[in-house]
N, C-alpha and C positions, 0 to 999 in steps of 0.2 A: 233587268233588276225590277224588283218589285216595289212599285213607285210607293204604293201605300204602307208596306212595312216600311220601306226608309223616313217617310214623313213621320210615320207613328214612331220612330227610333228615336230621330231627334226631337220628337216633343218629349219622350222619355227621358232623355238625356239632359234637356233643357230643365225640365222639372227638378232634377237634383240641384240643380243651382241655388235652390233655396230652400229645399228641404233637406230634414236630418234623415241623409241616408246611408245605407250601408255600404261602404266601400269595395269592400269583397263582391258582395252580390253586383252593384252597379259594375265593376270592371268585367264580372262575369258574363252580363247581359252587353256589354260592350265586344266581347270576343263571339259570343253564340251568334250575335247579327252581324258580324262582317264573315262569318261561315255561312249564314243563311242569305246573305244579300250578295256578296260578292265572289270574286273569281277565285275563293280559299277554300283547301280542304280543312285547317285548322288554324286556331289564332292564338298568341298569347300577349301578356303585359307585364312588363318589368318595371317595376318603379326604384328609384334610388330612397335609402333610409336616409336618417338624419345625418350618417356620416357619409353621405355620397356612393355608397355600396347599393349594386344593381339587387334587387329582390324578383323572385316569380311571385306576381300578386295574382294572377288568374290566366286559364288555358281553357281551351275549348273541348280538350280532353286527356286524358291522362297520358299518353304518348310524347304529345307536343311539351306538357308540364315538364317529363322529363329530360327532354331535348334542351330546352329552356335551361334547366338545373345544370347540363352537361355544359354548355357555353360559359355559365357563371364561374362553375368549377373550373374549366381548363381557362379561362380567360381568353377566349377565341370564339369568332363567330360574328355574322352581320349586324344582331341586335345590338351589342357591345360596341361593334363600329358605330352603327347609328347613333347610340346615347353619346358616346363622345364625340361625336362631330357635330351633333344636331342636325343633321341633314339626311334624307332619305337614302336607304341601302339599298336597290333593286337589283335583284339576281337572276335572271330566268332559266338559267342552268347551271346548277349547284357543281355540276362534273367539271366544268371550265374554272372553277372556284378553288379546285383541290390543294394548289399550291398557296394559297393564301391562308386557306383553312383548314388544313389537314384532316385534323380530328375532327373537326364540327361537319364536314362535308361526308366523312363515313360514317359517321353515325346517323346522320341527317339520311341520307341514303337507307339504311339498314331500317329506318322508322318509317320509311317510305316518302320520301318526300324529294322532290327534284328541284323546285324553284321556291325562291323565298323573298318577301319585301319587306324592310324594316323601316318603320315610318316612326320621325321623332314625336315625342308628347311633349308640345314646347310651345311656349307664351313668350314671342319678342325674343329676348337673348336667353331666356331661363328655358332648360330642358329638363324634364322630371321624371322622363322613362323612355319606354318605345312602345309600339304596336307592332307586332309582327305577324304577318300573313305566309302561312306556309301551303304551297301546291305539291300534289302528288305527281303532275305530269311536268317536265319542263317546258319551256316557249313563253314568248312574251307576255307581261300584264297588258291588259287593258287600262286604256290613259284615263278614261272615265271612272272605271274603278278605283283607281288608286286616288284619284283625286277626292272621291266620296269617302274613302278610309281616312284618308289625312284630315277632312273634316271632321269625322266621328272622332279621331284623335285629339283635333284642336279645342272640340265641346268638352270631351272628357277632362281635358287638361284644365280649362276654366273651372270647369266642376271641382278639381281638387285644389285650385289657386285660391276659391271665391273665399276661404274663411281667412285668407292672409290678411291682416290690415294694413293701412296706408304705412304703417310703422315698421311692416316687415316683421311683424312678430314670429314665434316660432309656433305658430297653430298648423301651420302645413307639416312640419317636422312632429309633431304629435300625433295629429293626425294619421300620418303614415305607420310612424310607429305602433300606433293602436292597431292600425290593418294588420302589418306585419305581427303582430301577438296574436289577432284574431286569425290569421291565415294556421297559424302554429295549431290553436284549437280544432279548425275546422279539418284539418288534415289528421289530428288524431282521432277526431270523431269518424272521419271518412274510414279508417282502417278497422275502428272497433265495430262498425255497423258493418261493415263488408265481411269481417271475420265471422260476425253472429249469425249474419244471414247468408253467408255463404255465395255473396257476390263480389262483383267487380267495382273499382274503386270509383270508378264515372257514375253507376247505378247508386252508389251509395250517396255520393254528394246531390246527385239529383233527387235522393230522398229526404234529404235532410233541407235542402233547399226549398222541396216543394211543402215540407211540414211546416217551416220559417213562413213562408208567403201564406200557407193558408189560415194561420194561428196569425198574422200579422205581427210577427216577432223578428228579432234581429238573428240572422245565420250565426253569428257568433256565441249569441245566447243558447240557443238551441243545442250548437254545439257542446257549450259547456255543460249544460245540465243533461246531455247524454254521457258526456264522459265521468262526471261525478256523479250520476244516479241520483242528482238531488233533488228531482221531480220525476212523475209520470209525464211520458209523453205518449198518450195514446194514440195508435195508428201507426207512429213510424216504425215498429218493428212489424208491420205485420207483411 
């Protein structure tokens, strides 16, 4: 494990505790770093909306985003179970769980995944979502890597809950709803850019994210401007 990158990641996540941060970009950072540092082929984050319904908020690639959506649409899979119980669900070999999640296992194998661990995004008794790590090859997960992944999930959860007041206001629900709305905009912008540039969805997202960072703007604002054609975005279409 790259200790320098790990330390940098914790600093970046902690910095978001006090800064006005872009939640979508923040969660994508979490998934990308999990793939970079840990024994994972892909990663995704599910969060509950104001009604307690899970939504896909971030994924390290398009394949895992579609798999996460499949779980939600079919109400079946380790990530839902993790969120419902508030405890980790670790599956070293998905083949052995075909009777438990028959549809999910079939689609996961088709997507190239043989193992998964779902870790709760939880602070004390409150679970707000799940961090899900997928691996291509079956086999036991490294215990130390799992501890690091859970620590990253815990720090991210604290970031999400930071705006909640002592009187338990609706700040978190509003923040998550805003993020869900932003997610829709970003998906629309990805599709439009992918079509115009004849590139895949992942490259389209990388272009939008890179433009937002280079110009110190929120990803959702760039997505909205691109969808509406409300302003020039020089360099985005290069």
